[in-house]
C-alpha distance (Angstrom), angle and dihedral (degrees) to the residues before:
residue distance angle dihedral
M1 . . .
E2 3.81 . .
L3 3.77 120.5 .
P4 3.81 114.3 -111.1
F5 3.77 117.9 -112.4
V6 3.80 106.6 -97.5
G7 3.80 130.3 -160.0
R8 3.81 123.9 -40.3
S9 3.80 93.2 129.0
A10 3.82 92.8 145.9
E11 3.80 92.7 49.6
L12 3.81 92.7 47.8
E13 3.79 90.6 50.1
A14 3.82 89.7 50.6
L15 3.81 89.8 53.1
R16 3.78 91.7 47.6
M17 3.79 90.5 51.7
F18 3.81 90.5 46.2
N19 3.80 88.0 61.8
E20 3.81 98.4 45.1
A21 3.81 91.6 91.4
Q22 3.78 139.9 10.9
R23 3.80 110.0 -74.2
P24 3.80 119.7 -147.2
K25 3.82 95.4 -138.5
P26 3.80 139.5 28.7
L27 3.79 114.9 -102.8
F28 3.81 115.3 -125.7
V29 3.79 110.3 -160.5
Y30 3.79 123.0 -160.9
G31 3.79 131.5 172.4
P32 3.79 144.5 143.5
E33 3.79 116.6 -41.1
G34 3.78 108.3 -94.9
C35 3.82 96.1 13.7
G36 3.81 91.3 127.4
K37 3.81 103.6 -100.0
T38 3.81 94.5 143.3
R39 3.81 94.4 44.5
L40 3.80 90.8 49.3
L41 3.81 95.1 50.0
L42 3.81 92.0 44.7
E43 3.80 87.6 53.9
A44 3.81 89.5 49.9
V45 3.81 89.8 52.2
R46 3.81 90.9 49.7
R47 3.82 91.6 50.4
F48 3.79 95.8 43.2
K49 3.80 96.7 97.1
G50 3.78 89.7 51.2
W51 3.78 90.3 52.9
F52 3.80 95.5 41.8
P53 3.83 116.9 18.7
D54 3.82 89.3 -172.7
G55 3.81 92.8 56.7
E56 3.78 142.7 78.3
A57 3.79 130.0 -156.7
L58 3.78 133.4 -153.1
Y59 3.81 130.3 -162.9
V60 3.82 118.2 -159.1
N61 3.81 120.5 -168.6
M62 3.79 106.3 -160.0
L63 3.80 93.2 -169.0
A64 3.80 97.7 50.3
D65 3.80 114.1 137.4
R66 3.81 91.2 -145.4
L67 3.78 132.0 33.4
D68 3.82 88.5 -128.2
D69 3.81 87.4 67.8
A70 3.80 96.8 39.5
F71 3.81 99.7 80.5
M72 3.78 135.4 43.4
S73 3.81 122.0 173.5
T74 3.78 141.6 172.9
A75 3.81 89.0 -136.9
P76 3.83 112.6 90.2
G77 3.78 111.0 -111.3
L78 3.81 95.7 0.1
A79 3.82 96.7 110.0
E80 3.81 90.9 50.8
F81 3.80 90.7 46.7
L82 3.79 92.4 52.0
G83 3.79 91.4 46.0
R84 3.81 90.8 55.0
K85 3.78 93.1 47.3
A86 3.79 92.0 47.4
A87 3.82 90.5 49.7
E88 3.82 90.2 51.5
F89 3.78 89.5 50.3
M90 3.81 92.8 50.2
A91 3.80 91.3 47.5
R92 3.81 90.8 56.5
I93 3.80 94.6 46.4
P94 3.80 110.0 36.9
G95 3.77 123.3 -170.4
V96 3.80 98.3 24.1
G97 3.76 94.7 137.4
D98 3.78 130.2 -106.4
L99 3.78 110.7 26.0
V100 3.76 99.6 -125.6
A101 3.80 96.9 30.5
G102 3.79 87.7 60.2
A103 3.79 93.3 49.4
V104 3.77 103.6 36.3
A105 3.82 97.1 90.2
L106 3.79 88.8 55.4
A107 3.80 89.3 49.0
Y108 3.80 90.3 55.9
H109 3.80 90.0 50.4
Y110 3.80 94.8 51.1
F111 3.79 92.4 43.1
A112 3.81 91.8 54.5
D113 3.82 92.0 48.0
W114 3.80 91.4 48.2
A115 3.79 91.8 49.8
A116 3.80 92.4 49.7
L117 3.78 92.5 51.7
G118 3.80 94.0 43.6
G119 3.77 96.1 54.8
V120 3.81 94.5 -118.5
A121 3.81 112.3 164.3
R122 3.81 99.9 -166.1
I123 3.80 130.6 39.3
F124 3.81 127.9 -171.8
V125 3.82 119.4 -173.1
V126 3.83 122.8 -172.1
V127 3.80 117.1 -166.4
D128 3.79 114.7 -166.1
E129 3.83 127.3 -154.7
V130 3.78 93.5 -0.9
V131 3.82 92.6 156.8
K132 3.81 96.5 50.4
A133 3.80 90.2 47.8
L134 3.81 97.7 46.8
G135 3.79 104.0 22.1
V136 3.80 128.2 -117.7
G137 3.80 92.1 -84.3
H138 3.82 93.4 59.1
V139 3.78 101.2 39.7
A140 3.82 94.1 87.2
A141 3.81 91.4 60.5
K142 3.81 90.7 52.0
A143 3.81 90.5 47.9
K144 3.80 89.8 51.7
Y145 3.80 89.7 51.5
M146 3.80 91.2 52.0
Q147 3.80 90.9 49.5
S148 3.80 91.3 51.3
V149 3.82 90.8 52.5
M150 3.81 89.9 50.0
D151 3.83 92.9 50.3
P152 3.84 106.0 93.0
T153 3.82 91.8 -154.4
M154 3.81 91.3 60.3
R155 3.81 97.6 49.3
S156 3.77 131.0 91.0
E157 3.78 116.1 -93.4
K158 3.81 93.5 -103.6
L159 3.84 91.2 58.9
R160 3.80 99.3 38.2
G161 3.80 98.2 97.5
K162 3.79 96.8 45.6
V163 3.79 130.0 100.4
I164 3.81 107.1 -121.8
N165 3.80 117.0 176.7
Y166 3.80 131.4 173.8
V167 3.79 131.9 -157.4
A168 3.81 120.3 -173.6
L169 3.80 123.8 -165.7
T170 3.77 127.5 -149.0
S171 3.79 135.4 171.4
E172 3.79 91.3 -170.0
G173 3.81 108.0 105.7
E174 3.80 91.6 -165.0
S175 3.79 91.2 67.1
R176 3.80 91.0 67.9
G177 3.80 92.2 69.6
E178 3.79 91.9 49.2
L179 3.80 93.7 47.9
L180 3.82 93.9 46.6
R181 3.79 88.5 64.6
H182 3.80 91.6 66.7
T183 3.79 132.1 71.7
Y184 3.81 96.7 -151.8
V185 3.82 98.3 73.4
E186 3.78 135.8 66.9
L187 3.80 117.4 -144.6
G188 3.78 126.5 -148.4
Y189 3.77 137.4 156.8
I190 3.78 140.5 -145.9
W191 3.79 118.6 -144.6
N192 3.79 130.3 -154.7
M193 3.80 118.7 -75.9
P194 3.82 118.9 -74.1
R195 3.77 116.7 -108.9
G196 3.82 98.6 -98.9
D197 3.81 94.7 49.3
F198 3.80 91.7 43.9
E199 3.80 91.6 52.5
E200 3.81 89.8 52.2
L201 3.81 89.5 50.6
Y202 3.82 90.6 47.3
H203 3.80 90.8 57.8
C204 3.83 91.2 46.3
V205 3.80 90.1 53.2
R206 3.81 91.2 46.4
G207 3.80 87.4 56.9
L208 3.80 91.8 54.1
H209 3.82 95.8 40.6
P210 3.80 108.8 37.2
G211 3.77 120.4 -169.2
P212 3.81 140.7 90.7
A213 3.81 103.4 -40.6
P214 3.80 130.2 -179.4
P215 3.81 112.4 -99.6
F216 3.78 116.0 -91.8
E217 3.81 92.8 -108.8
D218 3.80 90.3 61.0
V219 3.80 92.9 47.2
W220 3.80 91.8 48.2
G221 3.79 91.3 47.8
A222 3.80 91.3 52.1
F223 3.80 102.4 39.7
G224 3.80 104.2 23.1
G225 3.79 93.5 -145.8
N226 3.82 101.1 -40.4
P227 3.83 107.5 150.1
R228 3.81 97.9 -163.2
A229 3.80 91.6 54.0
L230 3.80 88.8 51.0
M231 3.81 90.9 51.7
D232 3.82 91.3 47.4
L233 3.80 89.8 51.7
A234 3.81 90.5 52.1
R235 3.81 91.9 48.3
Y236 3.81 89.2 51.5
G237 3.81 88.4 58.5
W238 3.82 91.8 -100.5
D239 3.81 90.0 -65.1
M240 3.82 104.2 153.1
G241 3.80 90.6 -178.0
K242 3.81 90.7 60.8
V243 3.81 91.1 49.9
R244 3.80 91.4 49.4
R245 3.82 92.8 49.0
D246 3.79 92.2 51.2
M247 3.80 92.7 48.4
M248 3.78 92.7 45.1
V249 3.83 91.5 64.9
R250 3.80 90.5 67.8
V251 3.80 93.5 42.4
R252 3.82 93.4 51.2
D253 3.79 90.4 49.1
L254 3.79 89.5 53.8
V255 3.82 92.3 49.4
A256 3.81 90.6 50.0
R257 3.80 91.2 52.1
L258 3.80 92.3 48.1
G259 3.78 96.4 45.9
G260 3.79 92.3 137.8
Y261 3.79 92.7 54.9
R262 3.80 102.5 56.0
D263 3.81 92.8 123.3
V264 3.80 89.8 52.7
L265 3.81 91.3 48.8
V266 3.80 89.8 52.5
R267 3.81 89.2 53.5
V268 3.82 90.9 48.1
V269 3.81 91.0 52.4
E270 3.81 87.6 55.4
D271 3.81 95.1 44.0
V272 3.80 121.9 9.0
D273 3.81 90.9 -160.4
Y274 3.81 87.7 70.0
L275 3.83 84.4 82.3
Y276 3.80 85.5 80.5
H277 3.82 89.2 75.2
V278 3.84 103.8 47.1
D279 3.79 117.5 54.9
V280 3.81 97.5 -172.1
V281 3.80 95.2 54.2
R282 3.80 93.3 39.6
D283 3.80 93.0 51.7
A284 3.81 92.0 47.0
L285 3.80 94.4 50.7
I286 3.81 90.3 48.4
R287 3.81 92.3 46.5
Y288 3.82 90.7 50.9
N289 3.83 89.7 48.5
L290 3.78 92.3 -122.6
A291 3.80 97.1 118.1
M292 3.79 135.3 15.4
P293 3.80 139.7 -165.4
L294 3.78 119.7 -106.4
L295 3.79 115.9 -140.4
R296 3.78 96.6 -156.8
G297 3.78 109.7 -141.7
A298 3.81 92.3 26.6
G299 3.78 98.8 80.8
L300 3.78 115.0 127.0
G301 3.77 100.8 -128.5
V302 3.80 117.6 -30.6
E303 3.81 115.9 20.5
P304 3.81 117.7 -148.8
P305 3.80 113.0 -104.7
V306 3.78 118.3 -129.5
D307 3.80 104.9 -84.2
R308 3.79 116.7 168.5
E309 3.80 91.1 -171.2
L310 3.81 90.9 60.5
G311 3.80 92.7 39.1
I312 3.83 96.0 -109.8
G313 3.78 114.6 142.8
R314 3.76 134.6 178.1
Y315 3.81 95.9 -94.7
Y316 3.82 105.2 13.1
A317 3.80 138.1 27.4
W318 3.76 139.5 -170.1
Q319 3.78 107.3 -110.4
M320 3.80 86.6 -130.0
P321 3.83 129.6 4.9
I322 3.81 90.6 -122.9
Y323 3.80 91.0 68.5
R324 3.79 91.7 62.1
E325 3.80 91.1 49.1
L326 3.80 92.2 47.8
L327 3.79 91.0 49.4
K328 3.79 89.7 51.0
D329 3.82 90.0 51.8
A330 3.82 92.3 46.3
L331 3.80 91.5 52.6
R332 3.78 90.9 51.1
G333 3.81 90.6 51.0
């Protein structure tokens, strides 16, 4: 049984508004690992026809293992059509790397042609895991391509009057620095679920995974609203110790690599905004997906308020509160 979609009303409204008019730049969305970026954008794609009866939406998963899972669209038959075309492309050019990454440009091309012929007035394309599929060094070129498709002056005549908007998702914190160097992208982020929505999800998960579970307050204090961490906890039989041990492997590896910066790490445990002052530690915590920068004013929907108890600062935040506690334990050990 699949979990129901819970909450995220502010984020969905932000995505609806994003598609009301032609945007000048593609929106690249980052956020904590497991915060629900993919689930949110899939829900936006599913709701798109309700928002805009004259539009169609397409979701492309660039890390799909099979072409059958690579495309999802509101347009009947479009996902299957793109899958066939991508398979034909891959058959002609073997060994070009990741299956969908090699075919995705062709998918864009066929989608645009289909929309022009079908009389669609509004097009929304979501590209998932673009950075993991292409690598940080190549993501700027893909962003530039998206921006050129969105620019009405650079399209063919048959597409010139249409609204065509792109959103790309990434869980790679390093990509933010690369993208900030360019003027042809817009950056935004999605945070973990707010407390009320997360509590509703917690009770839904309890219904699917019965058993002795930690009280909600403990789960909130550890995960700060991260839905994937909640699901992992349930799959581990609600064993918080098992979750902590698995996470600690990554934290101890980080501490070992930053042996010369223990004093800095102690300061960061006390105040995550101290990352602003030490590039080496900041870059490592972002690369390990333990912390992330907060571009205040660029949050998609509700931005997290400063909350020292949850490890959320003005400029940086722990992706989950448990990471700060694990780092504190690792430094003691």
